[in-house]
Steps between C-alpha positions, in 0.01 A plus 500: 500500500548600136581260216885530516725450194712190457801660643330573830333163512840329441667720762228386746521133431883513510504689832259247651722211384801670671292541819423131515880429484560743784223338720676171441811621666357757760570401864739226382874476581672578166861596407569878499760649272615855468546698175662778715563530866151598590307377196383145537349262248341154541382210295149643539599816316658305214227235470232772500676690230527194292130431535413860410715516192388143394139613514561818295701322240218259421312802372769724379818292410664782324476771778790612707536499874652712776500300823673543836659154521661473148754750388515349164137632424446841351221705338459569143345818382160345405371230726647448848372333822648637805481258800580482867425142601519568863490850621568494872751209520621597846137493629456153327815370667385617844154348448333850477203473250567841339638391166375486144553428136516796269454474118481789258480507122681798318397565147722737288656625833168561680357276765143410408421216728590426866418235758609469861396171653544447882442120544479455876271807535294383198502851346557571133541856358448540133524792268484572132572830334175694462283243680554573868649295780338217690547284822353158483273619210362806680600850379741687732581879544766679686421679826364856527717600788615858443712577816821349600415482868214270407694277265668171527795470271754216431855471400772245453871482563751410222759229522771747395625624850668797315148653477435481876566868595255637232237232575505594867492874416188452289333278771570775761338753270181294465471344836419805700221627269298193431275285710726205456762338288507132409760257354348186347806348334346479140500802272244330273264462795576854610367613158203276509398630846524857378289417193222351725498780753648317797811729496508843357862532370814291435857602439824297449822506327732247359224301331522305173238492223354164613429655839271777379391429141163330585433702809555837343229422238267369761531831695446711186199307398360533849515876463841563675813661375858347469821699436857509602614727786518784254139473400587361145405155371858380484483279808638187350811662361555716806428198735289714734120505515218685667132365465213675664138547483582811288368752748799458728751481230635860502517496879698181499747629235583795718613249770724254312795552268745274323 
């Protein structure tokens, strides 16, 4: 693994600190609250976020934060940490071990470091701009699958029920042409699995920056491609994303639409 800069090293330590908090609460009976009807949050989310931010602030006390569980936080134009302390909260609540901590660092509007830490599975994905992507210290690459009928792809379903018709239409378009479609319940993990070649493409709409910031960089540094449904790089603003091994990207773009 290369000698990562201080931002990547800080992201890694912060994500691991958040992961320790999640393990403390996992498989325990804890109160569940709802931000919206289908959007839960727990003490684990909030405690992990506090641990992540606390670790980062020790090194960078003047930096800004954009984090899922605090609406008062916002990014400045220069230095911003984009954090999802528990991506896969519903999995977590139901004792499914597919969840993670996602931490990204944005410098002058560009993500240059990203970490996705899956504490139960003991897997940590790390990327730094220009230095490649790694899983537990070993370099990873996207798959080389070139045909849809040999591909395994993954998607997610947004909390906003107003999107259901379009989501189902896109799923129908993809389902009949691929070897299989999966739904893991964590967008960050979906992106990480595309990066390491376990899955060949991922698409989803209704995401927020903290869902995709770290994962998108990890896919790109692993040799993949990340765009919105229009093939542009505006996936955060448009809130729809397609990530792939690059080879399948154009084929996938023909199947999905916003």
